[in-house]
N, C-alpha and C positions, 0 to 999 in steps of 0.2 A: 716548303722547299727552299733550301739555301741558295743564294744567288751566286753560284759557282759555275765556272766553265767546265770543271771536272769535279767529280764527287770524291772527296777524301773520306777517310775513316771517321765516322761520327761517333760520339760518345757523350755521356752526361758529365758535365762539370758541376761539382757540388754547388748546389744553390742557384745555379744559372740554368737557363734553358740549353738547348743543343749547342755544343761547341765542337768545332771541327779544326783540326790542324791543317792549315793550307798555306800555300805559297801566294804572295801577292799577285803572281802571274795567273793564278787560278780564279781570282775574284773578278767578277764582271763589274768594274767600277762605273760603267755607264748606267747600270740599272739598280745597283744596290741602294737600299734605303738606310742611310747612315744613322737615322734616329732609331731604327729597329735593331740594328746590329752594330757591334763594336769589333774592332780588329786590333788585338794587342798580343805581343809575344807569339805571333804565328797562329793565334787562335781566333776564329770567327765566332763571336758569341751573340746569341739572340737575347735581347734585353727583355726582362719580364714586363708584362702588361700591367700598368698601374691599376691599383684597386682604389675604391672611393676615398679612403683616408689619405692615401698617397697623393691623389689628384687634388684634394682639398688643400693639403699643405702646399703643394706646388702653386696652386692658384693664389693662396694667401701670401706666399712669398712675393709673387708678382705684384699684388695689390700694395704690399707694405714697402718693398724695396724699389719698385718701378719708379715712383715719383722722386725718391731720393737719388736714384742713379741718374735720371734725366736732368736733375738740378746740377749735376756734376759733368754733364756732356756724355753720359754713358747710357747704356741700356741694361735692363735686367729681364731675361726671358727664359722660356723653356727650351729644352732639346736642341741646344746649339752644338753641333758636332765639331770637334776639335782635332785637327791633324797634328801629328807629332812633328812633321817637317814640312817645309814649303816644296813639296813635290807631288806629282800625280798619284803615285802608289805609295802611300804612307800609312802607318798605323793611325787609328783614330779611336777616340772615345766620345761618348755623348752624355754629358752630365744632365741631371734632371733640370737644373737651372744654372745660368751663368750670368755674371755681371761683367760687361765688356765695354771697351771704348767703341764709340759709334762713329762711323762704321768700322767693323773689325777688318783687318787685312785678311785675305783669304788665300788658300792654297789653290794650285791649278785644279784640284778636285772640288773646289767651292766651299770647303770647310774653313772655319776660323783657325787662326794661328795662335799658339799659346801666349805670345808676347802681348797681345791686346786684352787678355783676360785677367781680371783682378780677383775674381772669386768664382769657384764652382761649388754647387750645392748638390749633394746626393741625398735623396730621401729614401730611407730603407724600406724595401718591399718585403712582404712576408716571406718571399722565396729567397731572400738574401740575408747574409749575416753581417754584423758590424765588422768582423775581421776581413771579409771580402771587400767591403767598402774602404777599410783602412789600406788594403793592398792597392786598391784603385787610386787612392790619394797618393800613394808613393809613386805610381806611374805618372800622375799629373806633375809631381815634384820633379821627377827626372826630366820632364819636358819643359821645365822652367816656370810652372805656375807656383804661386806663393801661398795661397790660402784656399782650403777646402773645408766646407761645413758638411758634416754627416749628421742627418736628423733622423732619429728613430721616433716617429710619432706615436707608435703603439706604447712604448715605454716612457714617453714624455722626457726624452733626454737627447742632447746633441753634443757633438764634439767639434771643436775648432782645431783644425790641423794647420800649422804653419810650417813651411819648409825649414828643416833643420831645428825644429823645436818640438818639445813634447806636447801631445794634444791636451787641450783644456776641456773638461767636461762642463756642460752648461745644463742647468735645470730651470724649470719655471721660477720666475722671480729674478733671473739673471739675464744679462744681455749677450747677444751674439754680436761679434764685431769683426770688421774686415779693415785692415790698414792697407792702403794702396801701395804700389811699388815705389812711389815717390817719397814714402815715409811721412808725408804730411797730411794727406787726405784719408779720412776714415768714415765709416758708417757704423752706427750701432742701432740695434733694434731689440726690444724686449722679446725674449724667446717665447713667453707666454702668448704673445700676439699671434704667433704662427699656429698655435694649437686650437684656436677658437673653433 
């Protein structure tokens, strides 16, 4: 059951679980699990449940990027919900993983704000398409984020998306890279390390 105060018309959104057009006034912000649902462009979207390969890649990302992030005073972790704006009833997205300044500033709803996030990572689930994740990357960019990695573990390919730049395709034998907002700090990791 969707965490709504009123029931709007539900329908299937291609590749995603149930999506419902709702007003922010209809969402019960006190009880909603922002790691299970996303709210963007007036749609409340239930996120797919991760499969074993998806979870393995997420865990490997944390093992590989976590220590590098900590050495820079940052954190890298799973399921960090991000609010579009610093207000109680805002749109939010929840990337599979995020690299952020520690501690991140939060909105009144308790979610992170985009300015403290250097990288979001989306790991493609079988129910999702690369095009859907590219659209999600565009939403992140509208909110001010600078770098999004989209990883397709099944096909062993990744894309690095940078705001206002064409995506770069990465294959095993190549590196994934994030350059921080300061233009000086960066992290690189071999893509093959994530596929182990």
